[in-house]
SELOZA-861755 format. One record per residue (C-alpha): residue in three letters; x, y, z. Coordinates in steps of 0.2 Angstrom, whole numbers, plus 5000, padded with zeros to 4 digits. Example, Ala and Ser with C-alpha at 12.3 -4.5 7.8 and 13.67 -1.06 7.14 Angstrom:
2
ALA506249785039
SER506849955036
END
This chain:
1201
UNK500150015000
UNK500750194995
UNK500650305010
UNK501450465002
UNK499750524996
UNK499150525016
UNK498850695025
UNK500350785033
UNK499250825048
UNK499250625052
UNK501050605058
UNK500750545073
UNK499850395067
UNK501450355057
UNK502150235070
UNK500450135069
UNK500650095050
UNK502450075048
UNK502949985064
UNK503549835056
UNK503349735040
UNK503049595049
UNK501249535049
UNK500649575067
UNK499449665074
UNK499649855081
UNK499349855101
UNK497749965099
UNK496949855089
UNK495449735094
UNK496249575089
UNK494349505085
UNK494149635073
UNK495549545061
UNK495049365063
UNK495249275047
UNK495849435040
UNK497649405031
UNK498949535031
UNK500049545015
UNK502049585019
UNK501549755020
UNK500549735036
UNK498949795028
UNK497249725028
UNK496849635011
UNK494949645015
UNK493849705030
UNK492949565035
UNK491549555048
UNK491649505066
UNK490649345073
UNK489149325062
UNK487949305076
UNK487849455088
UNK486249455098
UNK485349625097
UNK483849675108
UNK482349755098
UNK482249945100
UNK483849965109
UNK485550025098
UNK486949895100
UNK488449855091
UNK488149735076
UNK489649725067
UNK491249815064
UNK492449815050
UNK494349875045
UNK494250005030
UNK496150045030
UNK497250005043
UNK498050155051
UNK497150265041
UNK495950385052
UNK494150395043
UNK493550575040
UNK491850535036
UNK490550405033
UNK488850415025
UNK487350295022
UNK486850285005
UNK485150385002
UNK484650264986
UNK485350084992
UNK485749975006
UNK487650035007
UNK488750125020
UNK490250255011
UNK491550275021
UNK492950415017
UNK494850415024
UNK496150545028
UNK497150475015
UNK495750525000
UNK495250334999
UNK493250294997
UNK492750125003
UNK490750065001
UNK490049925012
UNK488549845007
UNK487049785019
UNK487149745038
UNK488349635036
UNK489649785028
UNK490149665016
UNK491449765004
UNK490649814989
UNK491949954981
UNK493550034986
UNK494350144976
UNK495450334978
UNK494550494976
UNK495850614979
UNK497850574980
UNK498250744993
UNK496750785001
UNK495650705014
UNK493850665010
UNK492750795020
UNK490950755015
UNK489950635004
UNK488250644998
UNK487350504987
UNK486350534970
UNK485150434961
UNK486650394948
UNK488250404959
UNK489150484973
UNK489750664977
UNK491550684987
UNK492150844994
UNK493850874998
UNK494851045001
UNK494551104984
UNK493950974971
UNK492150904969
UNK492050734962
UNK490750634956
UNK490850464953
UNK489850304950
UNK489650174965
UNK490750074955
UNK492350194954
UNK492050274936
UNK492050464936
UNK490650554928
UNK491450714931
UNK492850794940
UNK492550984945
UNK494151074952
UNK494051224964
UNK495051364965
UNK496651324974
UNK496451454988
UNK494851374991
UNK494751255008
UNK492851175007
UNK492251095022
UNK490151065019
UNK489151025004
UNK487351035004
UNK486150954989
UNK484551094988
UNK483650994974
UNK484150854961
UNK485250974952
UNK485851104964
UNK487251084976
UNK487951214988
UNK489851194994
UNK490551305009
UNK492151325016
UNK493451445025
UNK493351575012
UNK491951715013
UNK490851635001
UNK489651494996
UNK489551424978
UNK488151364972
UNK488451224956
UNK487351154943
UNK487550974944
UNK486850954926
UNK487951084916
UNK489351044930
UNK489651264931
UNK489451374944
UNK487951464944
UNK488051584960
UNK489351654972
UNK488451704987
UNK489351824998
UNK489351765017
UNK489751905032
UNK490451775043
UNK491751675035
UNK492051485038
UNK490351385035
UNK490751195039
UNK489251135043
UNK487651175032
UNK485851105035
UNK484251135026
UNK482351115030
UNK480751205021
UNK481051375028
UNK482751415030
UNK484551375025
UNK485551335042
UNK487451375041
UNK488551315054
UNK490251435056
UNK491951405064
UNK491551575075
UNK490151465087
UNK488751565077
UNK487351495065
UNK486451595052
UNK484751545044
UNK484651605027
UNK483151645016
UNK482751485003
UNK482851584988
UNK483951754989
UNK485151665003
UNK485051835013
UNK485251825031
UNK483551815040
UNK484351775057
UNK485751725068
UNK486051635084
UNK487651665093
UNK488051505101
UNK489551475107
UNK491051605110
UNK492351475104
UNK492051365091
UNK490451265084
UNK490751075082
UNK489051015077
UNK487351055075
UNK485650975067
UNK483751025065
UNK482150945066
UNK480351015067
UNK480251175076
UNK481951135088
UNK483851185082
UNK485151105094
UNK487051145094
UNK488851085101
UNK490351165103
UNK491851245111
UNK491751385124
UNK493151515127
UNK494251475141
UNK495951565151
UNK496851395144
UNK496151395126
UNK494651315119
UNK493651195132
UNK492251075126
UNK490551155132
UNK489351015140
UNK488051105138
UNK486951095121
UNK486151265114
UNK484551225109
UNK483351365099
UNK481651385097
UNK481251405079
UNK479351465082
UNK479951625092
UNK481751625085
UNK482651625103
UNK483651495114
UNK482751395126
UNK483351295141
UNK485151225138
UNK485351045140
UNK486750985150
UNK487450815144
UNK488650695154
UNK489850665139
UNK490950795128
UNK489750815114
UNK490750815097
UNK489350765086
UNK487250765088
UNK485950715077
UNK483950695079
UNK483350515079
UNK481550565077
UNK480550375079
UNK479250395093
UNK480050555099
UNK481250685095
UNK482750595102
UNK484550675102
UNK486050565100
UNK487550655108
UNK489150575103
UNK490850605110
UNK492550585101
UNK493150465115
UNK491450345110
UNK490350385124
UNK488450395115
UNK487050475125
UNK485150475120
UNK484150605128
UNK482650725125
UNK482950915118
UNK481850985129
UNK481950875145
UNK483550815157
UNK484950715153
UNK485050545161
UNK486650455164
UNK485750285163
UNK485650335143
UNK487350315141
UNK488150195131
UNK489950155125
UNK490750135107
UNK492450035108
UNK493550125094
UNK495050025090
UNK495950215089
UNK496050325103
UNK494650465095
UNK493050445085
UNK493150545068
UNK491350525061
UNK489650505065
UNK488150465054
UNK486250395055
UNK485250295042
UNK483750375034
UNK482750235043
UNK483350285061
UNK483850105062
UNK485750105060
UNK487150225067
UNK488850215060
UNK490550275070
UNK492350285061
UNK493950305070
UNK495650355071
UNK496250175066
UNK495150155052
UNK493850055059
UNK492050055056
UNK490750015070
UNK488849975064
UNK487750005079
UNK485749955076
UNK484249925085
UNK483549765075
UNK484549615071
UNK483949645052
UNK484049835051
UNK483749915033
UNK484850085029
UNK483350155019
UNK481350145020
UNK481350105001
UNK482850054993
UNK483249984976
UNK483849844971
UNK486049864969
UNK487049804956
UNK488349694958
UNK489549634946
UNK489349494935
UNK490349324941
UNK491549244928
UNK491149164914
UNK492749104910
UNK492648934919
UNK491048884910
UNK491548924893
UNK491948784881
UNK493848764876
UNK494248824859
UNK495648744848
UNK496248914838
UNK497148774824
UNK495348724817
UNK495048844803
UNK493248814804
UNK492948844822
UNK491548974824
UNK492049134832
UNK490449154838
UNK490649034852
UNK491549164861
UNK490049284870
UNK490249474865
UNK489049604872
UNK488049694862
UNK488649874861
UNK488450034849
UNK489950124857
UNK491550144848
UNK492649974846
UNK494449964848
UNK494449874831
UNK493450024823
UNK494550084808
UNK494650264806
UNK493750354793
UNK495150384782
UNK495550184781
UNK493950114778
UNK492450134763
UNK490950044763
UNK490749914748
UNK489149854748
UNK488649694738
UNK487749704722
UNK486449584717
UNK486849494702
UNK486149524685
UNK484549424682
UNK484549284670
UNK484349324652
UNK483149164650
UNK482149244662
UNK482249414655
UNK481649334638
UNK480349244644
UNK479449374656
UNK477649414652
UNK477149584661
UNK475549604668
UNK475549804672
UNK477049844681
UNK477449654687
UNK478249534677
UNK478249334677
UNK479249214671
UNK479449004672
UNK480948944684
UNK482448924671
UNK483048794687
UNK484748834682
UNK485248854701
UNK484548804717
UNK483248894725
UNK483449044737
UNK485349034734
UNK486549154723
UNK488449124721
UNK489549224733
UNK490449354725
UNK492249414732
UNK492549594728
UNK493949544715
UNK492749464703
UNK491249574705
UNK492149734700
UNK491049754686
UNK489749794698
UNK490649904709
UNK490150054703
UNK489350114720
UNK490350264725
UNK489950284743
UNK490750404757
UNK492150324765
UNK491750324784
UNK492150204800
UNK490850074805
UNK490750164823
UNK488850234819
UNK488350044819
UNK486450124825
UNK486250204809
UNK486250114790
UNK487650024782
UNK487950164771
UNK488550294784
UNK488650474778
UNK489950604779
UNK488950734788
UNK489650764807
UNK488550694819
UNK488250884828
UNK487650934810
UNK486350804807
UNK484450844808
UNK484050824825
UNK482250744829
UNK481350744847
UNK480850564851
UNK479150564859
UNK478550444871
UNK477050414879
UNK477350554890
UNK477650664877
UNK479250774878
UNK479350754898
UNK480450624899
UNK481550684880
UNK483450714887
UNK483550894880
UNK485250934890
UNK485950804883
UNK486150904865
UNK486251074876
UNK487351094889
UNK487451284888
UNK486151404896
UNK485551474880
UNK483851414870
UNK483751304857
UNK482051294846
UNK480951154844
UNK480851074823
UNK479350994825
UNK478251144821
UNK477751184801
UNK478951294793
UNK480151294808
UNK481551284793
UNK481951464799
UNK482551424818
UNK484151464813
UNK483851644807
UNK482751674822
UNK484351634832
UNK485451754821
UNK484351914823
UNK484151874843
UNK485951854845
UNK486052034835
UNK485952154851
UNK485152294843
UNK483952194834
UNK483452114849
UNK483352264860
UNK482152344846
UNK481152204844
UNK480652184861
UNK480252374863
UNK479052384849
UNK477152344852
UNK475652374840
UNK473852334837
UNK473952234823
UNK473252064827
UNK474651964815
UNK476152074818
UNK478051974815
UNK478952104824
UNK477752104841
UNK477651894838
UNK479651884837
UNK479652014851
UNK478751874863
UNK479851744856
UNK481551844861
UNK480751874878
UNK480551664878
UNK482351644874
UNK483051784887
UNK482051694901
UNK482551514896
UNK483951444904
UNK484451304892
UNK482651244890
UNK482051244871
UNK480751354866
UNK479751334852
UNK479051504838
UNK477351424836
UNK476451584839
UNK477751684827
UNK477551534813
UNK475751544814
UNK475751734810
UNK476951694798
UNK475851584789
UNK474451704788
UNK475551844781
UNK475051854760
UNK476751894755
UNK477551734763
UNK476251634754
UNK476551724736
UNK478451694739
UNK478351504741
UNK478951524759
UNK477551414767
UNK478151244765
UNK476751084765
UNK477050984779
UNK477550844766
UNK478750944758
UNK479650984773
UNK479850824779
UNK480350754763
UNK481550894759
UNK480850914743
UNK481151104742
UNK482851174740
UNK483151254758
UNK484851344755
UNK483551464742
UNK482051454754
UNK483151524768
UNK483951664758
UNK482151714750
UNK481551714771
UNK482951814776
UNK482551944762
UNK480651944767
UNK480851954786
UNK481952104786
UNK480652184772
UNK479352154786
UNK480052204799
UNK480552354790
UNK478852394784
UNK478252354804
UNK479252464811
UNK479252614798
UNK477552694805
UNK477852684823
UNK478652824832
UNK480652774835
UNK480652734854
UNK481652824867
UNK482752684869
UNK483452694852
UNK483852874851
UNK485752914849
UNK486752884865
UNK487953044860
UNK489453064853
UNK490153074837
UNK489352894834
UNK487652934837
UNK486352914823
UNK484753014820
UNK483152914818
UNK482253064815
UNK481953024797
UNK480052994796
UNK480052864780
UNK481452774787
UNK481352654802
UNK482752594814
UNK482852404805
UNK483252524789
UNK484552624797
UNK485352454804
UNK485252354787
UNK484852494773
UNK486152534761
UNK485752694751
UNK486252674732
UNK486452754715
UNK485852664701
UNK486552734684
UNK485952684667
UNK486852724652
UNK486352704634
UNK487352694620
UNK486652854614
UNK487452944627
UNK486052964638
UNK486252944657
UNK484752914669
UNK485152904687
UNK483852834700
UNK484152834721
UNK483752674730
UNK484052544744
UNK484252384747
UNK484452274764
UNK485452154759
UNK486652094744
UNK486751944733
UNK488551884727
UNK488951904709
UNK490151774705
UNK491451804689
UNK491251724674
UNK493051694672
UNK493551494668
UNK495451544669
UNK495651464687
UNK496151644694
UNK496251684712
UNK494951784720
UNK494851874736
UNK493151854744
UNK493252054746
UNK493352054727
UNK491951944724
UNK490952054737
UNK491552224730
UNK490852164712
UNK489152114720
UNK488952274729
UNK489552384714
UNK488752294700
UNK489152314681
UNK488052244670
UNK487552264651
UNK485452234648
UNK484052304636
UNK483252444645
UNK482152594640
UNK482952764634
UNK481852894634
UNK483052984622
UNK482852854610
UNK481252814614
UNK481352624612
UNK482352484622
UNK484352474619
UNK485852404626
UNK486252504642
UNK487752494654
UNK486952484672
UNK488052534687
UNK487752544705
UNK488652644716
UNK488652664735
UNK488252804744
UNK487952764762
UNK488552584770
UNK487452484783
UNK487852444800
UNK487452264798
UNK488052194780
UNK486952044776
UNK487451954761
UNK486451804751
UNK487851684745
UNK486751604731
UNK487551444731
UNK486151374719
UNK487151264708
UNK488751164706
UNK489651294696
UNK489651414712
UNK490051264723
UNK491551234711
UNK492051414712
UNK491951424731
UNK492951234733
UNK494251314719
UNK494651474728
UNK494651384745
UNK495951254738
UNK497151414732
UNK496951494748
UNK497451344757
UNK498851334746
UNK499351524747
UNK499151494766
UNK500451344766
UNK501651434756
UNK501551614768
UNK501851504784
UNK503351434776
UNK502851244779
UNK502551274796
UNK500751224798
UNK500651134812
UNK499550944807
UNK498650934825
UNK497451074829
UNK497751024848
UNK499551074846
UNK499351214839
UNK498151274852
UNK499451234867
UNK500551344858
UNK499451484855
UNK499751654867
UNK498351774873
UNK497051814859
UNK497051994855
UNK499052004855
UNK499952054840
UNK501051904843
UNK499651784846
UNK498851814829
UNK500551794820
UNK500451634826
UNK500551464814
UNK498851384812
UNK498551194811
UNK498251114793
UNK496251064800
UNK495951284803
UNK496651304785
UNK495551194774
UNK494051234764
UNK494351424771
UNK493951584760
UNK492851674770
UNK493751814781
UNK493451854798
UNK493452034795
UNK493252144781
UNK494052334778
UNK492852444768
UNK493152634763
UNK492052754754
UNK493152854741
UNK492753044736
UNK492252974719
UNK490852874726
UNK491852714725
UNK492252584737
UNK493652484742
UNK493352314751
UNK494952214757
UNK495052044769
UNK495652104786
UNK496552034800
UNK496852084817
UNK498752094816
UNK498452234801
UNK497752354816
UNK499552374822
UNK500052444804
UNK498452534800
UNK498052604818
UNK496352574827
UNK494952534817
UNK493652644826
UNK494852784823
UNK494952764805
UNK492852784806
UNK493052954802
UNK493852954788
UNK492552824780
UNK493452674785
UNK492452534793
UNK493052364800
UNK491552224798
UNK491752074810
UNK491051904804
UNK489451894816
UNK488551724809
UNK488451604795
UNK487051514789
UNK487251354781
UNK486351214771
UNK486751034777
UNK486650924761
UNK486150754769
UNK485150624758
UNK484450524769
UNK483550664779
UNK483350784764
UNK484550914772
UNK484451054785
UNK484951234790
UNK486051264805
UNK486951424810
UNK488551474817
UNK488451634829
UNK489651724837
UNK488751754855
UNK489351924861
UNK489851984879
UNK488152034884
UNK487351894880
UNK488551784892
UNK488451914905
UNK486651894905
UNK486751704904
UNK488151634914
UNK488951794923
UNK490551814912
UNK491151914899
UNK491951834884
UNK491451794867
UNK491151614858
UNK490851544843
UNK489251434845
UNK488451294833
UNK486351314831
UNK485451164826
UNK483651174831
UNK483851134850
UNK485551064848
UNK486851204855
UNK488751174854
UNK490351294856
UNK491451284841
UNK493151334835
UNK492851504826
UNK493651414812
UNK492151284811
UNK491151454806
UNK492051494790
UNK492551314784
UNK491451244770
UNK491551074763
UNK490351114748
UNK490050904747
UNK488950924764
UNK489051124769
UNK488551234759
UNK488651434763
UNK486851514763
UNK486851684772
UNK488351794779
UNK488151924793
UNK489652044795
UNK489352194808
UNK490352354810
UNK491452344825
UNK490852414840
UNK489052404833
UNK488452394851
UNK489252554858
UNK488052654845
UNK486452634854
UNK485652644870
UNK485152454872
UNK483952474887
UNK482352364884
UNK480652454891
UNK479152334893
UNK477952404882
UNK476452294891
UNK475452404901
UNK474152364914
UNK472752444902
UNK472752274893
UNK471952184908
UNK470452304908
UNK468752294899
UNK468752264879
UNK467552224867
UNK467152054859
UNK467252004842
UNK465851894840
UNK464351994833
UNK463051904843
UNK464051914860
UNK462751994874
UNK463052074892
UNK461851934899
UNK463151794890
UNK464551874900
UNK465451774912
UNK466951864919
UNK467152034927
UNK468552124922
UNK469952194935
UNK469552384941
UNK471052494943
UNK471052464962
UNK471252264959
UNK472852274949
UNK473752124953
UNK475352144966
UNK476952034966
UNK476451864973
UNK474551874970
UNK473851714966
UNK472951684951
UNK471951544944
UNK472251484926
UNK471451354915
UNK471451334896
UNK470651224885
UNK471151184868
UNK470651124852
UNK471651014839
UNK472251084822
UNK473150934816
UNK473150744822
UNK474550664829
UNK475650564816
UNK476250384822
UNK476650214816
UNK476350044824
UNK477849944826
UNK477949744822
UNK478049724841
UNK476249814842
UNK477049954851
UNK476450124845
UNK477950264838
UNK477650444838
UNK478250524823
UNK477350714826
UNK476350764841
UNK474550824836
UNK474751014835
UNK473651094847
UNK472951264848
UNK472051374864
UNK470351404862
UNK470051474878
UNK470851534893
UNK470051594911
UNK471051674926
UNK470051704943
UNK470551784956
UNK471351724971
UNK471251844985
UNK470151994989
UNK468151994991
UNK467951934973
UNK469251774977
UNK468651634963
UNK467751774951
UNK468451754934
UNK469351934927
UNK469851834909
UNK468751704903
UNK469351734883
UNK468751634869
UNK470151644855
UNK469651674837
UNK470751564826
UNK470951574807
UNK471551384804
UNK470451254800
UNK470051134817
UNK470250954815
UNK469350924833
UNK468451024845
UNK468750884859
UNK467150944867
UNK467050804878
UNK468850864887
UNK468851054882
UNK466751114880
UNK467051214865
UNK465751174852
UNK465751194834
UNK465451404831
UNK466151454848
UNK467551514840
UNK466551584825
UNK466551764826
UNK464951764815
UNK463751654826
UNK464651634842
UNK463951714859
UNK465351694870
UNK466651834873
UNK467851824856
UNK469451874855
UNK471251864847
UNK472751764853
UNK473851914854
UNK472552004866
UNK472451864877
UNK474251834877
UNK474752004882
UNK473551994895
UNK474451834903
UNK476351914898
UNK475752074909
UNK475351944924
UNK476951864922
UNK477852024920
UNK477052094937
UNK477551934948
UNK475951844951
UNK475851664955
UNK474851554944
UNK473951404952
UNK473251284940
UNK473051094936
UNK474551024923
UNK475051214918
UNK476551154911
UNK475551094894
UNK474451254895
UNK475951354895
UNK476851274881
UNK475251274869
UNK474951444873
UNK476951464870
UNK477351574885
UNK478851554897
UNK478451564915
UNK479751564930
UNK479651404941
UNK479251514954
UNK477851604948
UNK476951404945
UNK476051324958
UNK475451154951
UNK474351044959
UNK474650904950
UNK476450914958
UNK475850964973
UNK474650824977
UNK475950704968
UNK477250574975
UNK478850534967
UNK478850374955
UNK477050374957
UNK475450424943
UNK475050594940
UNK473150614948
UNK471750714939
UNK470850864944
UNK469250774945
UNK469850634957
UNK470750774969
UNK469350884969
UNK468150734976
UNK469450664989
UNK469950834996
UNK468550964993
UNK466950834992
UNK466650914975
UNK466150824958
UNK466550904943
UNK466950894923
UNK465350784923
UNK464850784904
UNK466150914898
UNK467451014905
UNK467351204910
UNK468951324912
UNK467951444928
UNK467651254937
UNK469351184935
UNK470351344938
UNK469151384953
UNK469451214960
UNK471451214957
UNK471251364969
UNK470351284982
UNK471451134981
UNK473051244984
UNK472251314999
UNK471851155005
UNK473651095003
UNK474151245013
UNK473051185026
UNK473651015027
UNK475351045025
UNK475451205038
UNK475951315025
UNK477251185019
UNK478051175035
UNK477450985041
UNK477950885026
UNK477950735035
UNK476150745041
UNK475650795021
UNK476550645016
UNK475350525026
UNK473950635017
UNK474750585001
UNK474950385005
UNK472950375009
UNK472650464994
UNK473550344983
UNK472950194994
UNK471150264990
UNK471450304972
UNK472050114970
UNK470550034977
UNK469250144966
UNK470550114950
UNK470550304951
UNK468650354946
UNK467550474954
UNK465950394960
UNK464350424949
UNK463550564957
UNK461650564963
UNK461550744962
UNK462850834952
UNK463350974963
UNK464551114952
UNK465351264959
UNK464451354945
UNK462951314954
UNK463751384971
UNK463251554978
UNK464851604974
UNK464451604954
UNK462751684957
UNK463651834964
UNK464651854947
UNK462851844938
UNK462151954950
UNK463652084947
END
């Protein structure tokens, strides 16, 4: 055993470990502990075996059941009972972890966690174990495999961790802050400042976080903000341990004496209801550890380091008769823990021994433990011998597990190429005698070969059929088709796999480890997702769109602003642009331009996606320009001042025009000498490629200049000649845009060959420029690269991979000349030293444009292709999402988001990755604008409005709008329910095993939204009950479940309060922004169909309030019958009834759980609920006389009002 990694502070234990190499016992060890244990020549136990098998345990009284040795002579630093399996985990001062299975303490696994530091705390999770050392957090599987290894700052000295929920962790130590870590992304999400440094113990209840400090204080912190609510000054010296149960907090520690610190034999006990200390509890041992063991009463277990243990009530008197003694092998007890079932106690001592005390002969560590997975037995002895000299011996006799992972025998892609076997030609005799009936041919069997047999052809003899050209790929992707393709996995079209739970169990985090939001692709015409992301990450465009609000029902700018708001709120969860795309489908121009795809065309990839997205790009910029043109420019977008300020006072222009528009002069010269000049503007440019076939080298800047300053010969009308004449038309630039948008127009093999040829020439020139010093491996090039932005770092040698397929520059330098000409050249950051700062040259008409996004068309014959975007995400977005300021390129492929190297954004392998759209932005663009966002939604949206229905009368009104004095405040309750209709049916297929697989879910549309007051004198009275008018064809009204009937959504014949989706959406957005809390049943699906992103702390869903883990969800109808004695949803559903019932259920939840302070008593209520549900098969008994909340007095008051 290697002792070099042990903590230097354990030097006093060294003699016991190194005393001799002979197999003898240390003097401190109990001989019974190591019976039948063999010692290796170094004097270390090879296995930890239990003591005598038969130990008499008295039922109900804690007695020692087993003792084992974890590591001889190495002190145990921490012990922990696994919360999911019947296991005990032990960590040592040497950084070694050992687990024991069951009450017999059979060794399960043993592995090294840290080579230098001791293990300070252990926390079990569902999939593994968390280990905390001094400055390292490691998550490992129970078998010892590392899941992640999170290294903290070297200056950190961590001592405690606290799991606040299934994916969030708090870590504290001797420094003046506590870290919050997201276990899904393995990133630090918050850093909370601590006024009193040194947090060594942390606990949590449903009211507070409790932090124990080395100074002897205990602070109580808010669960949401982590601010200090109360503080107890428990001990004058230091705190040793504390625990919380119910309304009591008990603590032990040290007091200051003249000679130093002394162990205080008075336990401090605090009442958390009154937030004050009660009578201290005097004990008869020196307390070092304490835990509440609430079996029948709130017992306290107080443990001293010498091994004495005393049980007592926290509000009573300690009795010396309640003391028992643990016999540690070493002089001190180092750790103590209690199992979740309270049936077992674990002690670890300074000589590496673990003692298990239980109150029954066969204890269980957890109330409900899952089955532990053990290693498979060795199969070698049961396998038949194989004779390798036999050539015909079948290798299938060797058992190999089925796997889809990469195998060591997989060849790299460069060395392998699939060669499919071709079917042999049809016999000429069969073709000669064949008779056709329709398209089916019949022929007699010539009997030239046996039935169902064909000759096996080797590759050499099959050359006449070997004309199938396929992409060279490795057989790594075994889960896919045999003819593997060249498209990288992250660029392939992503699809959502639906289960019977829909999207709830689909792991979006697997595709997106960032905090940015992806977009779901299953909505019709979602091919534009990549362009929506590009517009979102243009900061001036995002702020402008979110400040926009108008009265038009189908305004793309408004809907895009709502979608941007959802992308802002999301923390990595995908969003869907269903409302935006619905408005998009209603625009006549979109249909006229062919931008609306049929579902069949979108699924099969019949449309040319590259042309489609370029037309969409032109359409959306034009549409946003028109939507903004007639509105007054928002104050937030006026000039920020200085020489870079831009005036938006032009009445005929919009801010979109100021950002994207380029003013031009079109000159037409006839051969008669007559010249005509017209002024115009464009929002984007289209690349025009030269006709030169000599293979000449062109810079991208040259092609761009030729495309902007276009010159062409064409037939045009000449007023002087009064007829069509050949004319020379030229285009000159008056003003350059802030954002340069380029459509690449690579629509044929001719343009693709041009890009490919220019990339090859650029690669050869780059190789010559670096004199052959190009690094072959990208990793080596990155390792030697200096700090980004330094002149020296910019001139370092790139890798060969980074230079391939690159023709596009990262920056362009553009200058307006005095004779209305335009100079364009490629620009590198290294040239800034020669030419001076780019911003200083802008005063002379020189501008530097940086590449911000590229949209590419992925050619994939299997899926019909897809569109993805490379986007350079700026500092402001990282600051809002991650709290850091840096720029990074990302790949956006619908809901797949992945950081990429910047060279990947400009590398285009024309075989499968074709450029479609380029976005260049002026350097320092954001500094030109005041990027403040003012929420345009005002409280007036909640006031009374007219109905669209012609037949709607006041006598039919089912709600009372809010008055000005009833406007909601932060934290107010609002009962919500929504009803839906189906626009498109679900698409599914039936597998051969009889199971159903959902290909595309049904497309739902919201038809009715109801909000009821949650407090005040009018509690339970609706203030919103809107029926949503729809222009799309409804396939199924779902009347049995929604209560919506044909005609309710038709403005001509409806008698309901009919309104637009946008009007109701604004009401809900205002309620969300103001901070109300929504109470309802199944709100997650409601908000998803309405297309709203609501913060989790503003949603109170009764589905989850009355739900036990790993159990079924319970219907609102059954909950109302069981808890409220109400029988609802008789014939159909009514959203007013459902929303009011959900509010009543929430009040009942608060009553049963004492405002959430007594989860154990509420857990018993839930167990009774599930037992009753199983007995009744979750069906409500048929009502004798149906009584609905509609007929209650409160509803009568609504009609009266």
